[in-house]
N, C-alpha and C positions, 0 to 999 in steps of 0.2 A: 395418191397423196391427198386428194380432196376428201375422200371417205375417212382416211386415217386421221386427218386433222379434226374432222367433225367428231369422230369417236373419242379422240383425246380430249377435245373440249367438253364433250358430253360426260366423260368419266370424271373429270375434275369438277364439273358442275354438280354431279351427283354426290361426290365426296363432300363438297362444300355444303350442300343442302342438308345432307344427313347429319353432319356435325352441328349445323345451325339449328336443326329441328330439336336435337337432344338438349343442347345448351340453352336455347331460347325458352323452351318450356320449363326447364329447371329455374332459370333466372326469373321468368314471369311469375312462377309460383312464389318465390321469395318476395318479388316486387308487390304482388297483390296482398300477401299476408302481412307485410311490414308497412307498406305505404297506403294501400287501399285502392278501391275502385275509382275514387275521384282523381287520384294521381294518374292512374292508368288511362282514364278518359282524357285528362289534360295532355298526356303524352301523345295520344292519337290525334287530338285536336290541333296541337301545335305542329305535328308532322304534316297535317293537311294544309295548314296556313303556309308553312315553308314550301310545301309542294306547289301552292298557288304562285308564290314568288318565283319558283323554278320555271314557270312558263316563259320567263324572259329568255331562256335558252332557245326557244322557238324552233326546235328541231335542227339546230346547227350541226350537232354531232352526227345525226343521221344523214344530212345532206353532204357533209364532208366525207363521211365513210363511203357513201355511194360513189362519189367522184374518185376516191382513192383506189377503188377496185380497178378502174379503167387504167390509171397511170402506173399502178403496180404491175398490171399485166403487160404494159408497154415497157416497163423498166425505166420510166421517166423520173429519175431521182430529183431533178431540179424542181419539177412541178409539185412533187410530193413535199419537198421542203417549203415551197411557197404556200401550199395548202396548210401545212402545220403552223407556219408563222401567222397566217390569217386567222386560223383557229385559236391560237394563243391570244392574240389581241382581242378577238371577239369575246373570249371567256373572261379576260380581265375586265372588259366593259360590263359583262353580265354580273360579275362579282360585285362591282360598284353599284349596279342597279339594285341587286338583291339587298345589299346593306341599306341603301338610301330608302327604298320603298318599304323595307321591313321596319325601319325606324318610324316611318310615317304612319304605319298601321298600329303602332303601340298604344296610342290613346283610345283606340277602338276595341281593345281586347275585352273590356268589361261587357260588351254585347254578347260575347260567346262564353265567358267564364264567370262563375260565381266566385269572386275573390275570397270570400269568407270560408270556402270549402277547402282551400289550400293553405297549409300553415307557413310555407316558405314564400318568398317574394316571387310572385308570378312574373313580374317584369324581368327580373334577373334570369329566370328560367327561359323565358322567351328569347332574351338576348343571346343566351348560349346556343339555343337552337339556330338562331339567325347566323351567328358567327361560324358554326359548323358548316352551314350551307354555303355561305359566301366564300370561305377559305378553300372549300373542296373544289371550287372552279379553277383555282390558280394553276394547278398542275395536271388536271384531269385530261388535258388535250392530247397528251402523249399516248393515252390508252388506245386512241383510234388507229395508230400505226400497228399495234399488236393485234387488234381485232381484224383489221383489213388483211393482215398476213396470216390469219387463222391461228393466232397464238393466244387465244382468249384463256387458255388453260393457265397461263402465267398470272393473269388478272384474278382468275378463280382461286389460285393458290394464295395470293396476297389477301383476298377477301376472307379466305379460310383462316389465315393467321389472325386477321383483325377480329373475326368472329369469336375465336377461342379466347384470345386475351381479353376482349371487351366483356364477354359474358361471365368469365371467371372473375374478372375485376369488379363487375357490377355486383355479383353475389357477395364478394368479400366486403365491399363498401356498404352494402345494405345491412349485412350482419353487424359490422363493426361501428358504423356511424349513423345509419338510418337517414342519410343525407342525399337527397335527389340531385342537388346542385353539384356535388362532388362527382356523381356518376356522369353528368353532362360534361364536366371538365375532362374526364377520362375519355369520353367520346371524341372531344375536340382534339386531344393529343394523338389518339390512335388513328383518327382519320387522316391527319397530316402525315403521320409516319407511313401509313399505307400508300398514300399518293406519292410520297418520295420514293418508296420501294419500286412502285410501278414505273415511275419516271426513269429511274436508274436502269431498270430492266430493259426499257425501250432504248435508252442511250447505248447500252452494252451491245444489244443485238443489231441495232441499226445506227452505227456511229455517225453516219452522214447527216442525221437530223440535228447534230450539235454544231454543224457548220455555221459560222457567222455570216458568210457570204451567201445571202439568199436573195434570189431575184424577186422582183415585184410580181405578184400573181397576175397572170394573163387576164386582160380585160374581159375577154369572152367567157373565160372560166368563172371569173368573179360575177359576171352578169347572170350566168347560169345558176351559180350558187345562190345568189340573192333571189332569183325567181323560185328556186326550189324551196328556199327558206320561207318565202312569202306563203307558198302553198302549205308547207309543213307547219307554219305558225298556226293556221286554222286548226290543224289536227291536234297540236299540242294544247292550245287553249280549249278546244272542244273536249279533248280527252280529260283535261283537268276538271272541267265543269261537270262532266258525266261521272267521273270516278272520285275526284278529289273533294267535291263539295258535300258529298254524303255525310261525312263526319261533322262538318260545320252545321249542316241542317239538323242532324240528330242532336248535337250538343245544344243548339239554340232552342229547339222545340221540346226536346225530351230530357235534357240535362246531362251532366257529366257522369252520373251513376249509370244511366242506360248506355251512354257511350262507352263506359268502362266494361259493362257486360258484353256489349256487342264486340268490343275490341278483342275479347278472348276468342270468340268465334272467328274474328277477322285474322287473328294470329294463325289459327289452324289453316284457314282457306288461303291466306296470303303465302304462308310457308309452302303449302302444297302447290300453289300456283307458281311460285318462284322456281320450285323444282321442275315443274313441267315446262315453264317458259325457258329455263336454262337448257333443257333437252331440245326444245324446238329452236331456240335462239342459237344453239351451237351449230346449226346447219345454215344459218342465214348468210355468213360470208361465202359458203360453198354455193348457195343459190345465186348470190351476186356474181360469183365467178362463172357459174353456169350460164347466166343470162347474157354475158358478154359474147358467148358462142352463138347466140340467136338461133337455137335449134328448138322450134316451137313444139315439135312432137316430144322431144326429150323433156322439155319444160313441163308439159302437161302430165307426163308420166310421173315426174317428181312431185307435182302438185297432188296427184291422186294418192301417191304413197304417203305424203306428208299429211294430207287431210284424213286419211284412214288412221294413221298413227295418233293424230290429235283426237279424233273421234273416240278411239278405244281408250286412250288415257283419260280424257275428260269425262266421258260417260261413266266409266268405271269409278273415277274419283268422286263425281257428283253423287252417285249412288252410295258410295262409302260415307260421304259427308252426311247424308240424310240418316243413314242407319246407325253409324258408329259415333257420331258427334255427341249425342246426349249421354250415352254411357261413358264416353271419354271425359267429358267435362265433369260429370259426377265423380268419376274416379280421380281426376286431376285436382279439381277445386272444391267439389261438393255441390249438392242440389240447389243451394242458394244462388248459384251462378248460372242457372239454366235460363234460356229464352224459350218461348213457346214453340210448339211443333210447327205451327203455321209459318212463323218467321224462318224456322230452319228449312222448311220446304222451299221457300222463296230463295234463300241463300244457296241451296243446292242447285236449283234450276238456273239461277244467275251464273253460277260457276260454270255450268255446261255451256250456256249461251255465249259467255265472254270467251271461253276457251276455244270455241269453234270459229272465232274470229282469227285465231293465230295463223293458220296456213295462208290465208289471203294477205294478212298483215306482213308476213315474211316476204312474200313476193312483191307486195306493194312497196315496201321499204327497199328491197334489193334492186327493184327496177326504177326507184326514184320517182314514183308516182305520188306526188304531193300537191302539185299545183292544180291539176285537172279536176280533182274532187275536193277542192279546198272548202267549199261551202257545206259539204255534207256534215262534218263534225260540228260546225256552228249550229246547223239546224237541229242536230241531235242534242247538243248541249242545251239549247234554249228549251226544246221540248221536254227533255229530261228534268231540267231544273223546275219548270212549271208543274210537271206531273208529280214530281217528288214532294213539292211543297203542298200541292193539293191533296195527294193521297195520304200523306203523313197525318193529316187531320182526321181522316176516317179509318185508316188501317194501321196507324202508328209506324213502328220501325219497318214492318213488311212493305208499307207503301213506298218508302224511299227506294228499296231494291226493285219493286215491281215496276216503278217508273223507268228504271234503267233497262230492265229486260224488254219492255214494250218498245222503247225507243230504238234499242239495238236491233231487234228483229225486223222492225219496219224499215228503218233507214239503211241499214247495211244489207238488207235483202235487195235494196235497189242499187246501192253504191258499189259494192264489191263486184257484182257481175258486169256492170256497165264500164267502170273505170279501170278495173284490174284484170278480171277473168277474160273478157272478150279481147282487149288489146294484146295481152300477153300470149294467150293460148289459141286465139283465132277460133273460138268455139261459140256456139249460140248461148244466149242467156238461159234458155230452157235446160241446157245441160247442167249448169250450175244449180239452178233451182231444184231440178229433179234430184241431184246429188244430195243437197242439203235437207230436203224434205224426207228423202229415204232414210238418211242417218237419224233425223229427228224422230221418225216413227219407230225405228229400231230402239232408240234410246228410251222412248216412252214404254214400249213393250217390256224391255229388259228391266227398267226401273220398277214398274208395277209388279212384275213377276218376282223380283228379288224382295220387294217390300212384303208381298203376300207370304212368301216363305218365311221371312224374318218375323212376321207378326205372330205366327203360330209356334215360334221357337223362342221361349223366354225362360230364364232362370232367375231366381231371386237374389242370389249372391252377386255383389257388384262386380268383382273380378271375373266371375264365371260368365255373367251376362255380356261384359265387354269383349271377352275372348270369343264367345259364341258369335256375336255380331261381326267381329273382325273375320272370323272363319267363313261366315255366310257371304260376306262381301268379297272375300278373296276367291271363293269357289264359284258361287252361282252366276254372277255377271259374266265372268270369263268363260265358263262352260257354255253359256247361252250364246255369247259372241262367237266363240269357236264354231259352234254348231251352225250358226247363221252364215258365217263368212269363210268356212274352211276351204271352199273350192275357189275363192276369189284370188285374183293375182295380187291384190294389195295385201291380203292376209299372208300369202306365201312369202312376200317380200318382208313383211314385218317379222314373221317367224324366223326367216333367215338372218335378219338384222340382229335380233335378240340372241340367236345362237352364236353368231360371230362375236357379239359383245361378251358373252359368257366365256367363250374360248379365249379371247384376248385377255380377259381378266384372270382366267385360270393359268395362262401362260406367263 
């Protein structure tokens, strides 16, 4: 059942991402050609500012989800109802916080935006972003019951419906009206409709959550939740500073046009990362379920398999980003939208480094390890912010991403083994370090080998060059990885998993 639910979640996640990829790239093409780079940069900037306000959530959802695994396994419906009511009230408070502090930030928008570069009212645009964020918190709490029961495929299907309607609606509005504000109003309406759909799906499958007679949450559980949230708060705040402030720094130092150029690359990498994280995230509830059995040997075996899968997916993808991205952007938007090769190299390396955090993050979240390592993301955030501001002056856009890479490799090379790997798997730190260094060396070898082959194979035709680079990236890295790992237990497991997935889809 555990594997079947993970596969079902994974399949719907893949469906959602494939449709999203196709529609988002078509929609962004219309967006750029009709509204321009400045609007694209503004869109990315405001998304980052709203993301900053979202840190008010302080990891509540993750903490609640971790506790739900335990009480679902016990069949304790009363405690589950109490957790959900607590969750609901907290999110109502968060929605209020986001609205109030979002309004407080309005007078300071001119520090990030050249108001003259946007023809529509920037403040109205910002208010619509703010409303979308605040209202989304009011019904989202019921998603947790579906995720904890390994029914995330229902959420994925609702997201898929939202994605199709939103992107087609955006294209129609762009062509007919050229009005960005109408697009944001469409987002607001569709987000509300999606949350209502998910809420009703949860009510239908688990009708007991609609009971009005709900006991007060046990004091010990509440205290444990608050403690976990305190720890998780550091991770949320630190995570935003590391990943969410990049766009704000770029916009402030380099302007909306550069932000707009970078956002096209970001769309590609974020879309690819969303796909990969959905695949990895689809097994998180199963990992949480597994950890309740407290089988250290089995846990470590799952970790090895998950780490290998992440390594294969993220190394292959990072290589593809570096080799295929420029031909793709040229084909999609034109040569005027290209960034330098140096910036692209840093983007690709950053993609691999952040991706290799995923396995440990899955176990960390599933095990509820938030408080013990709470100061690590704060240290990373401060170091990253200072490094990015310093390096952007000398290296430009590449400097921002380079700061993130350096901080991640140093701090999480210390944090993950000490606070997650050793406590859960009862293994020495040297086992983790050896594993990560070995994978990094293999990545470098395969990366350089693929680039070397690609460098000597070029055609002048734009379509021909793009297809050639795609072919090289599909064949060369995978052949090299198969040759290197064909005898390993992890590769045999990965091969069997892919074969089972193909068989299930064909049937």
